PDB file with SEQRES, HELIX, SHEET and CRYST1 records, atoms N, CA, C and O in Angstrom:
SEQRES   1 A   53  UNK UNK UNK UNK UNK UNK UNK UNK UNK UNK UNK UNK UNK          
SEQRES   2 A   53  UNK UNK UNK UNK UNK UNK UNK UNK UNK UNK UNK UNK UNK          
SEQRES   3 A   53  UNK UNK UNK UNK UNK UNK UNK UNK UNK UNK UNK UNK UNK          
SEQRES   4 A   53  UNK UNK UNK UNK UNK UNK UNK UNK UNK UNK UNK UNK UNK          
SEQRES   5 A   53  UNK                                                          
HELIX    1 AA1 UNK A   46  UNK A   51  5                                   6    
SHEET    1 AA1 3 UNK A   2  UNK A   4  0                                        
SHEET    2 AA1 3 UNK A   9  UNK A  17 -1                                        
SHEET    3 AA1 3 UNK A  20  UNK A  28 -1                                        
SHEET    1 AA2 2 UNK A  32  UNK A  35  0                                        
SHEET    2 AA2 2 UNK A  41  UNK A  44 -1                                        
CRYST1    1.000    1.000    1.000  90.00  90.00  90.00 P 1           1          
ATOM      1  N   UNK A   1     -69.129   9.034 115.035  1.00  0.00           N  
ATOM      2  CA  UNK A   1     -69.070   8.559 113.675  1.00  0.00           C  
ATOM      3  C   UNK A   1     -70.342   7.758 113.410  1.00  0.00           C  
ATOM      4  O   UNK A   1     -70.796   6.989 114.258  1.00  0.00           O  
ATOM      5  N   UNK A   2     -70.901   7.951 112.230  1.00  0.00           N  
ATOM      6  CA  UNK A   2     -72.036   7.145 111.798  1.00  0.00           C  
ATOM      7  C   UNK A   2     -71.709   6.514 110.450  1.00  0.00           C  
ATOM      8  O   UNK A   2     -70.818   6.968 109.731  1.00  0.00           O  
ATOM      9  N   UNK A   3     -72.440   5.473 110.129  1.00  0.00           N  
ATOM     10  CA  UNK A   3     -72.269   4.782 108.855  1.00  0.00           C  
ATOM     11  C   UNK A   3     -73.524   4.993 108.023  1.00  0.00           C  
ATOM     12  O   UNK A   3     -74.634   4.716 108.476  1.00  0.00           O  
ATOM     13  N   UNK A   4     -73.341   5.485 106.807  1.00  0.00           N  
ATOM     14  CA  UNK A   4     -74.451   5.707 105.882  1.00  0.00           C  
ATOM     15  C   UNK A   4     -74.318   4.698 104.748  1.00  0.00           C  
ATOM     16  O   UNK A   4     -73.573   4.918 103.794  1.00  0.00           O  
ATOM     17  N   UNK A   5     -75.048   3.587 104.860  1.00  0.00           N  
ATOM     18  CA  UNK A   5     -74.932   2.528 103.855  1.00  0.00           C  
ATOM     19  C   UNK A   5     -75.458   2.970 102.497  1.00  0.00           C  
ATOM     20  O   UNK A   5     -74.920   2.563 101.467  1.00  0.00           O  
ATOM     21  N   UNK A   6     -76.505   3.799 102.476  1.00  0.00           N  
ATOM     22  CA  UNK A   6     -77.057   4.257 101.203  1.00  0.00           C  
ATOM     23  C   UNK A   6     -76.062   5.128 100.434  1.00  0.00           C  
ATOM     24  O   UNK A   6     -75.946   5.024  99.213  1.00  0.00           O  
ATOM     25  N   UNK A   7     -75.351   5.982 101.158  1.00  0.00           N  
ATOM     26  CA  UNK A   7     -74.360   6.870 100.538  1.00  0.00           C  
ATOM     27  C   UNK A   7     -72.994   6.206 100.416  1.00  0.00           C  
ATOM     28  O   UNK A   7     -72.076   6.762  99.812  1.00  0.00           O  
ATOM     29  N   UNK A   8     -72.865   5.003 100.998  1.00  0.00           N  
ATOM     30  CA  UNK A   8     -71.585   4.282 101.019  1.00  0.00           C  
ATOM     31  C   UNK A   8     -70.491   5.172 101.594  1.00  0.00           C  
ATOM     32  O   UNK A   8     -69.429   5.349 100.997  1.00  0.00           O  
ATOM     33  N   UNK A   9     -70.782   5.732 102.781  1.00  0.00           N  
ATOM     34  CA  UNK A   9     -69.867   6.680 103.406  1.00  0.00           C  
ATOM     35  C   UNK A   9     -69.964   6.583 104.930  1.00  0.00           C  
ATOM     36  O   UNK A   9     -70.931   6.061 105.484  1.00  0.00           O  
ATOM     37  N   UNK A  10     -68.934   7.102 105.579  1.00  0.00           N  
ATOM     38  CA  UNK A  10     -68.961   7.287 107.027  1.00  0.00           C  
ATOM     39  C   UNK A  10     -68.973   8.786 107.285  1.00  0.00           C  
ATOM     40  O   UNK A  10     -68.372   9.562 106.542  1.00  0.00           O  
ATOM     41  N   UNK A  11     -69.652   9.175 108.330  1.00  0.00           N  
ATOM     42  CA  UNK A  11     -69.694  10.587 108.713  1.00  0.00           C  
ATOM     43  C   UNK A  11     -68.988  10.694 110.059  1.00  0.00           C  
ATOM     44  O   UNK A  11     -69.391  10.074 111.043  1.00  0.00           O  
ATOM     45  N   UNK A  12     -67.928  11.493 110.079  1.00  0.00           N  
ATOM     46  CA  UNK A  12     -67.129  11.677 111.281  1.00  0.00           C  
ATOM     47  C   UNK A  12     -67.462  13.047 111.861  1.00  0.00           C  
ATOM     48  O   UNK A  12     -67.373  14.063 111.172  1.00  0.00           O  
ATOM     49  N   UNK A  13     -67.845  13.061 113.133  1.00  0.00           N  
ATOM     50  CA  UNK A  13     -68.181  14.305 113.817  1.00  0.00           C  
ATOM     51  C   UNK A  13     -67.007  14.699 114.706  1.00  0.00           C  
ATOM     52  O   UNK A  13     -66.396  13.849 115.353  1.00  0.00           O  
ATOM     53  N   UNK A  14     -66.696  16.003 114.734  1.00  0.00           N  
ATOM     54  CA  UNK A  14     -65.611  16.463 115.604  1.00  0.00           C  
ATOM     55  C   UNK A  14     -65.859  17.903 116.041  1.00  0.00           C  
ATOM     56  O   UNK A  14     -66.872  18.505 115.686  1.00  0.00           O  
ATOM     57  N   UNK A  15     -64.949  18.432 116.792  1.00  0.00           N  
ATOM     58  CA  UNK A  15     -64.992  19.778 117.352  1.00  0.00           C  
ATOM     59  C   UNK A  15     -66.223  19.976 118.243  1.00  0.00           C  
ATOM     60  O   UNK A  15     -67.046  20.853 117.981  1.00  0.00           O  
ATOM     61  N   UNK A  16     -66.346  19.158 119.299  1.00  0.00           N  
ATOM     62  CA  UNK A  16     -67.495  19.312 120.190  1.00  0.00           C  
ATOM     63  C   UNK A  16     -67.447  20.631 120.951  1.00  0.00           C  
ATOM     64  O   UNK A  16     -66.389  21.089 121.383  1.00  0.00           O  
ATOM     65  N   UNK A  17     -68.613  21.218 121.097  1.00  0.00           N  
ATOM     66  CA  UNK A  17     -68.719  22.471 121.847  1.00  0.00           C  
ATOM     67  C   UNK A  17     -70.161  22.615 122.335  1.00  0.00           C  
ATOM     68  O   UNK A  17     -71.105  22.506 121.553  1.00  0.00           O  
ATOM     69  N   UNK A  18     -70.314  22.856 123.613  1.00  0.00           N  
ATOM     70  CA  UNK A  18     -71.638  23.057 124.210  1.00  0.00           C  
ATOM     71  C   UNK A  18     -72.598  21.905 123.897  1.00  0.00           C  
ATOM     72  O   UNK A  18     -73.773  22.133 123.609  1.00  0.00           O  
ATOM     73  N   UNK A  19     -72.093  20.670 123.955  1.00  0.00           N  
ATOM     74  CA  UNK A  19     -72.947  19.507 123.740  1.00  0.00           C  
ATOM     75  C   UNK A  19     -73.290  19.195 122.294  1.00  0.00           C  
ATOM     76  O   UNK A  19     -74.119  18.324 122.032  1.00  0.00           O  
ATOM     77  N   UNK A  20     -72.667  19.893 121.352  1.00  0.00           N  
ATOM     78  CA  UNK A  20     -72.914  19.651 119.917  1.00  0.00           C  
ATOM     79  C   UNK A  20     -71.582  19.584 119.191  1.00  0.00           C  
ATOM     80  O   UNK A  20     -70.559  20.065 119.679  1.00  0.00           O  
ATOM     81  N   UNK A  21     -71.622  18.979 118.016  1.00  0.00           N  
ATOM     82  CA  UNK A  21     -70.423  18.940 117.179  1.00  0.00           C  
ATOM     83  C   UNK A  21     -70.486  20.079 116.173  1.00  0.00           C  
ATOM     84  O   UNK A  21     -71.503  20.279 115.508  1.00  0.00           O  
ATOM     85  N   UNK A  22     -69.391  20.821 116.068  1.00  0.00           N  
ATOM     86  CA  UNK A  22     -69.353  21.967 115.161  1.00  0.00           C  
ATOM     87  C   UNK A  22     -68.968  21.586 113.739  1.00  0.00           C  
ATOM     88  O   UNK A  22     -69.154  22.380 112.817  1.00  0.00           O  
ATOM     89  N   UNK A  23     -68.437  20.389 113.547  1.00  0.00           N  
ATOM     90  CA  UNK A  23     -67.950  20.008 112.224  1.00  0.00           C  
ATOM     91  C   UNK A  23     -68.259  18.541 111.962  1.00  0.00           C  
ATOM     92  O   UNK A  23     -68.198  17.716 112.873  1.00  0.00           O  
ATOM     93  N   UNK A  24     -68.586  18.223 110.729  1.00  0.00           N  
ATOM     94  CA  UNK A  24     -68.731  16.831 110.320  1.00  0.00           C  
ATOM     95  C   UNK A  24     -68.098  16.666 108.948  1.00  0.00           C  
ATOM     96  O   UNK A  24     -68.087  17.586 108.130  1.00  0.00           O  
ATOM     97  N   UNK A  25     -67.576  15.480 108.722  1.00  0.00           N  
ATOM     98  CA  UNK A  25     -66.909  15.188 107.452  1.00  0.00           C  
ATOM     99  C   UNK A  25     -67.419  13.850 106.940  1.00  0.00           C  
ATOM    100  O   UNK A  25     -67.409  12.858 107.669  1.00  0.00           O  
ATOM    101  N   UNK A  26     -67.862  13.821 105.692  1.00  0.00           N  
ATOM    102  CA  UNK A  26     -68.344  12.583 105.073  1.00  0.00           C  
ATOM    103  C   UNK A  26     -67.223  12.016 104.206  1.00  0.00           C  
ATOM    104  O   UNK A  26     -66.687  12.698 103.332  1.00  0.00           O  
ATOM    105  N   UNK A  27     -66.882  10.756 104.468  1.00  0.00           N  
ATOM    106  CA  UNK A  27     -65.808  10.086 103.742  1.00  0.00           C  
ATOM    107  C   UNK A  27     -66.350   8.816 103.106  1.00  0.00           C  
ATOM    108  O   UNK A  27     -67.153   8.115 103.722  1.00  0.00           O  
ATOM    109  N   UNK A  28     -65.929   8.508 101.887  1.00  0.00           N  
ATOM    110  CA  UNK A  28     -66.418   7.310 101.215  1.00  0.00           C  
ATOM    111  C   UNK A  28     -65.866   6.042 101.858  1.00  0.00           C  
ATOM    112  O   UNK A  28     -64.787   6.048 102.452  1.00  0.00           O  
ATOM    113  N   UNK A  29     -66.630   4.947 101.728  1.00  0.00           N  
ATOM    114  CA  UNK A  29     -66.106   3.657 102.174  1.00  0.00           C  
ATOM    115  C   UNK A  29     -64.779   3.428 101.468  1.00  0.00           C  
ATOM    116  O   UNK A  29     -64.652   3.678 100.269  1.00  0.00           O  
ATOM    117  N   UNK A  30     -63.812   2.961 102.205  1.00  0.00           N  
ATOM    118  CA  UNK A  30     -62.473   2.761 101.673  1.00  0.00           C  
ATOM    119  C   UNK A  30     -61.493   3.786 102.198  1.00  0.00           C  
ATOM    120  O   UNK A  30     -60.280   3.583 102.135  1.00  0.00           O  
ATOM    121  N   UNK A  31     -62.015   4.895 102.722  1.00  0.00           N  
ATOM    122  CA  UNK A  31     -61.146   5.933 103.288  1.00  0.00           C  
ATOM    123  C   UNK A  31     -60.603   5.461 104.637  1.00  0.00           C  
ATOM    124  O   UNK A  31     -61.194   4.607 105.297  1.00  0.00           O  
ATOM    125  N   UNK A  32     -59.483   6.026 105.023  1.00  0.00           N  
ATOM    126  CA  UNK A  32     -58.908   5.777 106.336  1.00  0.00           C  
ATOM    127  C   UNK A  32     -59.346   6.911 107.247  1.00  0.00           C  
ATOM    128  O   UNK A  32     -59.214   8.084 106.899  1.00  0.00           O  
ATOM    129  N   UNK A  33     -59.866   6.558 108.413  1.00  0.00           N  
ATOM    130  CA  UNK A  33     -60.351   7.546 109.369  1.00  0.00           C  
ATOM    131  C   UNK A  33     -59.420   7.562 110.572  1.00  0.00           C  
ATOM    132  O   UNK A  33     -59.208   6.534 111.216  1.00  0.00           O  
ATOM    133  N   UNK A  34     -58.870   8.722 110.869  1.00  0.00           N  
ATOM    134  CA  UNK A  34     -57.981   8.895 112.020  1.00  0.00           C  
ATOM    135  C   UNK A  34     -58.785   9.500 113.160  1.00  0.00           C  
ATOM    136  O   UNK A  34     -59.289  10.617 113.044  1.00  0.00           O  
ATOM    137  N   UNK A  35     -58.907   8.765 114.262  1.00  0.00           N  
ATOM    138  CA  UNK A  35     -59.584   9.285 115.438  1.00  0.00           C  
ATOM    139  C   UNK A  35     -58.523   9.795 116.412  1.00  0.00           C  
ATOM    140  O   UNK A  35     -57.616   9.053 116.789  1.00  0.00           O  
ATOM    141  N   UNK A  36     -58.636  11.060 116.818  1.00  0.00           N  
ATOM    142  CA  UNK A  36     -57.608  11.660 117.668  1.00  0.00           C  
ATOM    143  C   UNK A  36     -57.671  11.158 119.113  1.00  0.00           C  
ATOM    144  O   UNK A  36     -58.530  10.352 119.469  1.00  0.00           O  
ATOM    145  N   UNK A  37     -56.760  11.643 119.920  1.00  0.00           N  
ATOM    146  CA  UNK A  37     -56.748  11.318 121.345  1.00  0.00           C  
ATOM    147  C   UNK A  37     -58.061  11.775 121.961  1.00  0.00           C  
ATOM    148  O   UNK A  37     -58.594  12.790 121.514  1.00  0.00           O  
ATOM    149  N   UNK A  38     -58.592  11.124 122.911  1.00  0.00           N  
ATOM    150  CA  UNK A  38     -57.977  10.049 123.685  1.00  0.00           C  
ATOM    151  C   UNK A  38     -58.129   8.665 123.048  1.00  0.00           C  
ATOM    152  O   UNK A  38     -57.625   7.689 123.603  1.00  0.00           O  
ATOM    153  N   UNK A  39     -58.808   8.551 121.899  1.00  0.00           N  
ATOM    154  CA  UNK A  39     -59.002   7.257 121.258  1.00  0.00           C  
ATOM    155  C   UNK A  39     -57.735   6.826 120.516  1.00  0.00           C  
ATOM    156  O   UNK A  39     -57.248   5.711 120.704  1.00  0.00           O  
ATOM    157  N   UNK A  40     -57.214   7.702 119.686  1.00  0.00           N  
ATOM    158  CA  UNK A  40     -55.952   7.477 118.965  1.00  0.00           C  
ATOM    159  C   UNK A  40     -55.915   6.164 118.190  1.00  0.00           C  
ATOM    160  O   UNK A  40     -55.042   5.323 118.411  1.00  0.00           O  
ATOM    161  N   UNK A  41     -56.871   6.000 117.283  1.00  0.00           N  
ATOM    162  CA  UNK A  41     -56.840   4.818 116.424  1.00  0.00           C  
ATOM    163  C   UNK A  41     -57.079   5.227 114.974  1.00  0.00           C  
ATOM    164  O   UNK A  41     -57.592   6.310 114.691  1.00  0.00           O  
ATOM    165  N   UNK A  42     -56.700   4.344 114.077  1.00  0.00           N  
ATOM    166  CA  UNK A  42     -56.933   4.524 112.656  1.00  0.00           C  
ATOM    167  C   UNK A  42     -57.885   3.428 112.203  1.00  0.00           C  
ATOM    168  O   UNK A  42     -57.650   2.245 112.450  1.00  0.00           O  
ATOM    169  N   UNK A  43     -58.966   3.832 111.534  1.00  0.00           N  
ATOM    170  CA  UNK A  43     -59.953   2.871 111.056  1.00  0.00           C  
ATOM    171  C   UNK A  43     -59.899   2.773 109.538  1.00  0.00           C  
ATOM    172  O   UNK A  43     -59.928   3.787 108.840  1.00  0.00           O  
ATOM    173  N   UNK A  44     -59.821   1.560 109.038  1.00  0.00           N  
ATOM    174  CA  UNK A  44     -59.902   1.300 107.605  1.00  0.00           C  
ATOM    175  C   UNK A  44     -61.361   0.998 107.302  1.00  0.00           C  
ATOM    176  O   UNK A  44     -61.889  -0.004 107.782  1.00  0.00           O  
ATOM    177  N   UNK A  45     -62.026   1.843 106.516  1.00  0.00           N  
ATOM    178  CA  UNK A  45     -63.438   1.656 106.242  1.00  0.00           C  
ATOM    179  C   UNK A  45     -63.687   0.790 104.998  1.00  0.00           C  
ATOM    180  O   UNK A  45     -64.835   0.594 104.600  1.00  0.00           O  
ATOM    181  N   UNK A  46     -62.639   0.286 104.402  1.00  0.00           N  
ATOM    182  CA  UNK A  46     -62.765  -0.566 103.222  1.00  0.00           C  
ATOM    183  C   UNK A  46     -63.684  -1.759 103.398  1.00  0.00           C  
ATOM    184  O   UNK A  46     -64.495  -2.031 102.512  1.00  0.00           O  
ATOM    185  N   UNK A  47     -63.590  -2.495 104.526  1.00  0.00           N  
ATOM    186  CA  UNK A  47     -64.460  -3.647 104.706  1.00  0.00           C  
ATOM    187  C   UNK A  47     -65.964  -3.305 104.732  1.00  0.00           C  
ATOM    188  O   UNK A  47     -66.797  -4.189 104.528  1.00  0.00           O  
ATOM    189  N   UNK A  48     -66.310  -2.052 104.978  1.00  0.00           N  
ATOM    190  CA  UNK A  48     -67.732  -1.677 104.994  1.00  0.00           C  
ATOM    191  C   UNK A  48     -68.382  -1.804 103.617  1.00  0.00           C  
ATOM    192  O   UNK A  48     -69.605  -1.895 103.514  1.00  0.00           O  
ATOM    193  N   UNK A  49     -67.575  -1.811 102.568  1.00  0.00           N  
ATOM    194  CA  UNK A  49     -68.112  -1.951 101.217  1.00  0.00           C  
ATOM    195  C   UNK A  49     -68.917  -3.237 101.060  1.00  0.00           C  
ATOM    196  O   UNK A  49     -69.856  -3.293 100.267  1.00  0.00           O  
ATOM    197  N   UNK A  50     -68.551  -4.260 101.810  1.00  0.00           N  
ATOM    198  CA  UNK A  50     -69.224  -5.555 101.740  1.00  0.00           C  
ATOM    199  C   UNK A  50     -70.662  -5.491 102.259  1.00  0.00           C  
ATOM    200  O   UNK A  50     -71.485  -6.332 101.898  1.00  0.00           O  
ATOM    201  N   UNK A  51     -70.971  -4.505 103.101  1.00  0.00           N  
ATOM    202  CA  UNK A  51     -72.274  -4.426 103.732  1.00  0.00           C  
ATOM    203  C   UNK A  51     -73.199  -3.386 103.110  1.00  0.00           C  
ATOM    204  O   UNK A  51     -74.331  -3.216 103.561  1.00  0.00           O  
ATOM    205  N   UNK A  52     -72.728  -2.693 102.080  1.00  0.00           N  
ATOM    206  CA  UNK A  52     -73.543  -1.659 101.432  1.00  0.00           C  
ATOM    207  C   UNK A  52     -74.482  -2.291 100.417  1.00  0.00           C  
ATOM    208  O   UNK A  52     -74.181  -3.322  99.817  1.00  0.00           O  
ATOM    209  N   UNK A  53     -75.615  -1.649 100.245  1.00  0.00           N  
ATOM    210  CA  UNK A  53     -76.595  -2.130  99.248  1.00  0.00           C  
ATOM    211  C   UNK A  53     -76.115  -1.873  97.847  1.00  0.00           C  
ATOM    212  O   UNK A  53     -76.806  -2.209  96.886  1.00  0.00           O  
TER     213      UNK A  53                                                      
END                                                                             
């Protein structure tokens, strides 16, 4: 996952294969991000709004 402050979004990478990610999804700040196992956590990206330009 990366944070794009200019776009006010997070980019979530998934579906790794052969050392690369086959899929990425850009979500706006404020979205809830579900990270699958083995991490298994939910991230609230709302607080990131405070750090955007």
